[in-house]
C-alpha positions in Angstrom: 35.5 -4.2 59.9 35.8 -7.4 57.9 38.3 -8.7 55.6 37.6 -10.0 51.9 40.2 -12.6 50.3 40.3 -13.7 46.9 42.7 -16.6 45.9 43.6 -16.9 42.3 46.1 -19.1 40.3 48.3 -16.1 40.0 47.7 -13.6 42.9 45.7 -13.5 46.2 44.0 -10.3 46.7 42.7 -9.1 50.2 40.9 -5.8 51.5 40.1 -4.6 54.8 36.4 -3.1 54.8 34.3 -1.0 57.1 30.9 -1.6 55.9 31.4 -0.7 51.9 34.5 1.5 52.3 37.7 -0.1 51.3 40.1 0.8 54.3 43.3 -1.3 52.7 43.7 -3.3 49.6 46.5 -5.5 49.0 47.9 -8.1 46.2 50.5 -10.9 47.0 51.6 -13.5 44.7 49.6 -16.8 45.4 51.7 -19.3 47.5 52.2 -22.9 46.3 50.6 -24.1 49.5 48.1 -21.3 49.2 47.5 -20.4 53.2 50.9 -18.7 53.7 49.9 -16.6 51.0 46.7 -15.8 52.6 48.7 -15.4 55.8 51.1 -12.7 54.3 48.1 -10.9 52.7 46.4 -10.5 56.0 49.7 -9.1 57.2 49.8 -6.8 54.5 46.6 -5.3 55.4 47.4 -4.7 58.8 50.6 -2.8 57.5 48.5 -0.5 55.5 45.9 0.0 58.2 46.4 -1.3 61.7 43.6 -3.4 63.5 43.4 -5.5 66.1 42.3 -9.2 65.7 39.2 -8.6 67.7 37.8 -5.7 65.7 37.2 -8.1 62.6 33.5 -9.4 62.6 34.1 -11.8 59.8 36.5 -13.2 56.9 35.1 -13.9 53.3 37.3 -16.0 51.2 36.9 -17.1 47.5 39.1 -20.0 46.4 40.1 -22.0 43.2 41.2 -25.0 45.4 38.5 -27.3 44.6 38.0 -26.7 40.6 41.8 -27.0 40.4 41.6 -30.4 42.2 39.1 -31.7 39.7 40.6 -30.3 36.7 44.1 -31.9 37.5 42.4 -35.2 38.9 44.3 -35.0 42.2 43.5 -35.3 45.9 40.1 -36.7 45.0 38.3 -39.4 47.4 37.2 -43.1 46.2 34.0 -42.5 45.4 30.3 -44.5 44.6 27.4 -43.3 42.6 24.1 -44.9 43.7 21.2 -44.2 41.6 17.7 -44.9 42.5 15.4 -45.4 39.5 15.0 -49.2 38.7 13.7 -50.6 36.5 14.0 -47.1 34.5 17.5 -45.6 33.6 19.3 -48.8 32.9 20.4 -47.7 29.7 22.7 -44.7 30.8 24.2 -45.9 34.3 26.1 -43.3 36.5 29.6 -42.0 35.2 28.7 -43.0 31.6 30.3 -39.9 29.9 33.0 -39.2 32.5 36.7 -38.9 31.1 38.5 -42.2 31.9 41.3 -40.3 33.8 38.6 -38.8 36.2 36.7 -42.1 36.7 40.3 -43.6 37.8 41.3 -40.7 40.0 38.2 -41.5 42.3 38.3 -45.3 41.9 34.9 -44.9 40.6 32.1 -47.6 41.2 28.3 -47.2 40.2 25.2 -49.0 41.3 22.0 -49.1 40.3 18.7 -49.6 42.8 15.1 -49.5 42.8 13.4 -46.1 43.7 12.6 -42.6 42.1 9.8 -40.8 41.3 8.0 -39.5 38.0 7.7 -35.7 37.7 4.6 -35.4 39.7 5.7 -37.2 42.7 4.5 -40.8 41.9 7.0 -43.4 42.8 8.6 -45.5 40.2 9.2 -48.5 42.4 9.6 -49.1 45.9 13.0 -48.8 47.8 14.5 -52.2 48.6 16.6 -51.9 52.0 18.2 -55.2 51.4 19.3 -54.3 47.7 21.2 -51.0 49.3 22.6 -53.1 52.0 24.1 -55.2 49.5 25.5 -52.2 47.5 26.7 -50.7 50.6 28.5 -53.8 51.7 30.3 -54.0 48.2 31.3 -50.4 48.6 32.9 -51.0 51.9 34.8 -53.8 50.2 36.3 -51.7 47.8 37.4 -49.0 50.0 34.8 -46.4 49.1 34.9 -43.5 51.5 32.4 -41.0 49.8 28.8 -42.0 48.2 26.8 -39.7 46.0 22.9 -40.7 45.9 20.8 -39.6 43.3 17.0 -40.3 42.7 15.2 -39.9 39.8 13.3 -36.4 40.1 14.4 -36.1 43.6 13.9 -32.2 43.4 10.3 -33.2 43.4 10.5 -35.5 46.4 13.8 -36.2 48.2 12.4 -38.8 50.8 14.1 -42.0 48.8 17.5 -40.3 48.7 17.5 -39.6 52.6 16.1 -43.1 53.3 18.9 -44.5 51.1 21.2 -42.4 52.8 20.4 -43.8 56.2 20.6 -47.3 55.2 24.0 -46.8 53.4 25.3 -44.9 56.5 24.5 -47.8 58.8 26.5 -50.2 56.6 29.5 -47.8 56.2 29.7 -46.0 59.4 29.6 -42.5 60.5 33.0 -41.5 58.7 31.7 -42.1 55.2 30.7 -38.8 53.3 27.0 -39.1 51.6 26.2 -36.4 49.3 22.4 -36.2 48.2 21.6 -34.8 44.3 18.6 -32.7 45.5 20.8 -30.8 47.6 23.5 -30.0 44.6 22.0 -29.7 41.2 18.5 -28.8 39.5 16.2 -31.0 37.3 18.1 -33.2 34.9 19.2 -36.4 36.0 22.5 -36.9 34.5 23.7 -33.5 35.1 22.5 -33.4 38.5 24.2 -37.0 39.5 27.3 -35.9 37.9 27.5 -32.8 39.9 26.8 -34.8 43.3 29.6 -37.3 42.0 31.9 -34.3 42.0 30.9 -32.9 45.2 31.2 -36.4 46.6 34.7 -36.7 45.3 35.6 -33.4 46.8 34.3 -33.9 50.3 37.8 -35.1 52.0 39.4 -32.5 50.4 36.8 -29.8 51.6 37.9 -30.8 55.1 41.6 -30.5 54.6 41.1 -27.2 52.7 38.7 -25.5 55.3 41.1 -26.5 58.1 43.8 -24.9 56.3 42.0 -21.7 55.4 40.9 -21.3 58.9 44.5 -22.1 60.2 45.8 -19.2 58.2 43.2 -16.8 59.4 43.5 -17.9 63.0 47.4 -17.5 62.7 46.9 -13.9 62.8 44.6 -14.1 66.1 41.4 -13.5 64.2 38.6 -15.7 65.6 35.7 -14.2 63.7 33.5 -16.6 61.6 35.1 -17.6 58.3 32.8 -17.6 55.2 33.7 -18.8 51.4 31.7 -17.2 48.5 30.0 -19.6 46.3 28.9 -19.5 42.5 26.0 -17.4 42.7 27.7 -14.5 44.5 26.4 -15.6 48.2 28.2 -16.6 51.0 28.5 -20.2 53.1 29.9 -20.9 56.2 32.8 -23.5 56.9 30.4 -26.5 57.8 28.4 -25.9 54.7 31.5 -25.7 52.6 32.7 -29.2 53.9 29.4 -30.5 52.8 29.1 -28.9 49.4 32.6 -27.9 48.1 31.2 -28.0 44.6 29.6 -24.8 45.4 32.6 -23.0 45.2 33.8 -23.6 41.5 33.1 -20.3 40.0 33.4 -18.2 43.1 36.4 -16.4 41.4 34.5 -14.9 38.3 31.6 -14.1 40.4 33.4 -12.1 43.1 35.0 -9.9 40.5 31.5 -9.3 39.0 30.2 -8.6 42.2 33.1 -6.3 43.2 32.8 -4.6 39.8 29.2 -3.7 40.5 30.2 -2.5 44.0 33.2 -0.2 42.8 31.7 1.3 39.6 28.1 1.8 40.6 26.6 -0.1 37.6 24.1 -2.8 38.5 23.9 -3.7 34.8 27.0 -3.9 32.6 29.4 -6.2 30.9 32.6 -6.9 33.4 35.9 -7.9 32.1 38.2 -9.1 34.8 42.0 -9.6 33.7 43.6 -11.7 36.1 47.2 -13.1 35.8 46.3 -16.1 33.6 42.8 -15.6 32.1 40.2 -12.7 31.3 36.8 -13.4 32.4 33.8 -11.9 30.8 30.3 -11.8 32.4 27.4 -9.7 32.4 25.8 -8.1 35.6 21.9 -8.1 35.6 20.6 -6.0 38.7 23.7 -6.3 40.5 24.3 -10.1 40.3 26.0 -12.3 37.5 23.9 -13.6 35.0 23.5 -17.4 35.4 23.7 -20.0 32.6 20.6 -21.1 31.4 22.4 -24.2 29.7 24.2 -27.4 31.2 27.9 -26.4 32.5 31.0 -28.7 31.5 33.5 -28.7 34.3 36.6 -30.7 33.3 34.6 -32.4 30.6 31.7 -33.5 32.9 28.2 -32.0 32.0 26.6 -30.6 35.4 23.7 -28.3 36.2 24.2 -26.5 39.3 24.3 -22.8 39.9 27.1 -21.0 37.8 27.6 -17.6 36.2 27.6 -17.5 32.3 31.5 -16.7 32.0 33.3 -16.8 28.9 37.0 -17.0 29.7 40.0 -16.4 27.1 43.7 -17.2 27.8 44.9 -13.4 28.5 46.6 -12.4 31.5 49.1 -10.3 33.0 51.2 -13.7 33.1 50.2 -14.6 29.7 53.4 -15.3 27.5 53.8 -13.3 24.5 54.9 -14.9 21.1 57.7 -12.8 19.6 56.8 -13.9 16.0 53.0 -13.7 15.5 52.3 -11.0 18.4 49.7 -13.5 20.0 49.0 -13.5 23.6 48.5 -16.6 25.7 47.1 -19.1 26.5 50.4 -20.3 28.2 50.9 -18.2 31.4 53.8 -18.1 33.8 51.1 -17.9 36.6 52.6 -17.0 40.3 55.9 -17.2 38.7 55.5 -13.7 37.0 57.6 -11.8 39.7 60.6 -14.3 38.7 60.2 -15.1 34.8 58.9 -11.9 33.3 61.4 -9.7 31.6 60.6 -6.6 34.0 61.9 -8.7 37.0 64.9 -9.9 35.5 63.6 -13.2 33.7 63.9 -14.6 30.2 59.9 -14.9 29.4 58.0 -12.0 27.5 54.9 -11.7 29.3 51.7 -9.5 28.6 53.0 -7.5 31.8 56.2 -6.8 30.0 54.1 -5.3 27.3 52.1 -3.3 29.6 55.5 -1.6 31.2 56.9 -1.1 27.9 53.9 0.6 26.5 54.0 3.0 29.9 50.6 1.6 31.2 52.2 0.2 34.3 55.1 0.7 36.6 56.2 -2.3 37.9 59.4 -4.2 37.9 62.4 -2.4 36.0 61.2 -0.8 32.7 65.0 -0.8 31.4 64.6 -4.5 30.8 62.0 -4.1 28.1 63.2 -0.7 26.5 64.7 -2.7 23.7 61.1 -4.0 22.5 60.2 -2.2 19.1 57.0 0.0 19.9 55.4 -1.0 16.5 55.3 -4.6 18.2 54.5 -3.6 21.5 51.2 -1.7 19.8 50.4 -5.0 17.9 50.2 -7.0 21.1 48.1 -4.3 22.7 45.8 -4.0 19.5 45.4 -8.0 19.5 44.3 -8.0 23.1 41.9 -5.2 22.6 40.2 -7.1 19.4 40.1 -10.6 21.3 38.3 -9.0 24.6 36.0 -6.8 22.6 35.1 -9.9 20.6 34.3 -12.0 23.8 32.3 -9.0 25.2 30.2 -9.2 22.0 29.6 -12.7 22.1 28.4 -12.2 25.9 25.9 -9.6 25.1 22.3 -10.4 23.9 21.1 -7.3 22.1 22.9 -4.8 20.1 22.2 -2.1 22.6 25.0 -0.1 23.9 26.4 -1.6 27.2 28.8 -0.2 29.9 32.2 -2.3 30.1 33.7 -2.5 33.6 37.3 -3.6 33.5 38.9 -4.9 36.9 41.7 -7.2 38.0 45.4 -6.2 37.9 45.8 -7.0 34.2 43.2 -4.6 33.3 46.0 -2.2 32.4 46.4 -4.1 29.3 43.1 -2.9 28.3 42.7 0.4 26.0 40.6 3.3 27.3 38.0 2.4 24.6 37.3 -1.0 23.1 36.6 -1.2 19.4 33.0 -1.2 18.7 31.9 -1.1 22.3 33.0 2.2 23.7 34.7 3.6 26.7 36.2 1.4 29.4 35.3 2.2 32.8 38.2 1.1 35.6 36.6 1.8 39.0 38.4 2.8 42.0 40.2 -0.2 43.6 39.6 -2.0 40.3 42.7 -4.2 40.9 41.3 -5.8 44.0 37.6 -5.9 42.7 37.4 -9.8 43.4 38.3 -9.5 46.9 35.8 -6.6 47.4 33.1 -9.0 45.9 33.9 -11.6 48.2 33.8 -9.2 51.2 30.5 -7.7 50.3 28.8 -10.9 49.3 25.2 -11.6 50.7 23.6 -14.9 52.0 21.1 -16.6 49.7 18.7 -19.6 49.4 17.4 -21.1 46.1 14.6 -23.4 45.1 14.0 -25.2 41.5 11.3 -27.6 41.6 8.5 -28.9 39.2 5.1 -28.5 40.5 1.7 -29.9 39.4 -0.6 -26.7 40.3 -4.0 -27.2 40.8 -6.6 -25.5 39.6 -7.4 -22.1 41.7 -4.2 -22.6 43.7 -1.4 -20.9 41.5 -0.6 -17.9 43.7 -1.1 -19.6 46.7 1.6 -22.3 45.3 3.7 -20.0 43.9 3.9 -17.7 47.2 4.7 -21.0 49.2 7.9 -21.6 47.1 9.0 -17.8 47.3 8.4 -18.3 51.2 10.7 -21.7 51.0 13.5 -19.7 49.0 13.3 -17.0 51.7 13.5 -19.3 54.6 16.5 -20.9 53.4 18.3 -17.6 53.1 17.5 -17.2 56.7 18.5 -20.6 57.7 21.9 -19.8 56.0 22.4 -16.7 58.2 20.7 -13.8 56.3 19.2 -10.9 58.3 15.4 -11.9 58.0 14.3 -7.9 57.3 17.1 -7.9 54.8 16.0 -10.8 52.7 14.6 -10.4 49.1 13.5 -12.4 46.0 16.1 -11.3 43.5 15.1 -14.1 40.7 11.8 -15.6 39.8 11.2 -18.1 36.8 8.1 -19.9 36.0 8.2 -22.2 32.9 5.2 -24.5 32.1 6.1 -27.8 30.8 3.3 -28.4 28.0 4.3 -32.0 27.3 3.6 -33.2 30.8 0.1 -33.7 32.2 -1.3 -32.2 35.1 -0.4 -28.5 34.4 3.3 -29.1 35.3 5.3 -25.9 36.1 9.0 -25.6 36.7 9.5 -22.9 39.1 12.8 -21.6 40.2 13.1 -19.0 43.0 16.3 -17.3 44.3 16.4 -14.9 47.3 19.2 -13.2 49.1 19.9 -11.1 52.4 22.6 -9.5 54.0 24.9 -11.5 56.5 24.0 -11.4 59.9 27.1 -10.4 61.9 28.1 -10.0 65.5 28.5 -6.5 66.6 32.3 -5.5 67.2 34.1 -2.3 67.9 35.0 -0.7 64.5 
């Protein structure tokens, strides 16, 4: 057996799984400290279906800790950005397009140094160790505790980033956290660099969060390995999260979409995940979320790491309803739903109150919303359906009919049929689909690089890249025999010499878990 947990802004969902079978599923309010909510959720699972701690082979967790910390600009480490590229790239230094409040939150310092490569691996300039030591000494003098190192075209050749990290580490000591851009983002210097800086700023928090999540699980006597889900629907272990916290940013929507695929049987469909605060709309293609093909803006910062293509709108179970206009959201009572909503004796009209008044949900005290005008209730529900249908229509890429799968506890707000789209499928255990998605996540490996393919070696070169992605998945903990290449993109770059081609390969496989009694 294994446990899947998804920590949202309003609710913490948990499921107890045996293979792909759901043995128990619970939804609990997210606690302000988050970890105690996880303890409560695991206890509730045990109450539903008794299990011994030793029977649990793994715990998979999806969390919003890190994206929230960035958005709120809190708990971020003093961070330096070191770019290798001189004499090029002077015009746009690191952090050039960052919001002022985030630069201040990380006590940002930026440095330019010699190094970097052309697209085909030719060096721009040699590394200067003395220059790097001087920069590192300045970092130490200003209390920098985390460093992001990026080099021009490091996805093509990352040797200089590794060498620079070793020199900086010698000066700053073993306690400094160093993030390298070739491990974080894709081709695109500024976006990859920004993603790396974000990762570096979150490294200290990552240690705290992982320790807290581990303590919450261990408090129940569970000693099984703990994994966290990442943006592309695959898993990473505790040590990986400590190094790459930025990889968790979109794990919530991704888990919901993967859970929707598992519970509905649809490998290709539109997924509407209605939570307590927002509704996330995305497309599943072949059982995995469609990834965005453009840069991703996170908290006002342009990045280019792996993210699902998700459209979020401010409609959820905790959304506040305007009594004059019948508009819903984007303001939400969040995890305070059980104290502020009318059906729980509060004074705020929420979308959950509307669902109860319409007879779509049986929670709280229905008599407390009996005074609501049925015509007004219907206006609100129609407006919700209209906005969700518009969002789904924006996400699809063709006029062909597409199945719509609704998950999340707030999906009771949706009608049985969306205008212009057709029936809405609500699979079994739809309310905890995000936790199910976390529990069934696989392990992945990805390679994204620009290659100069020699004449007559195209097939051999592409096979090498595929094998590199497979090897990464196996190294991350996948069962070798289960690994498959699920995405392959080959895009010639005509304006560069040497038959330059950008190749991206993604491989996934089942997590290798120890055998324990079920």
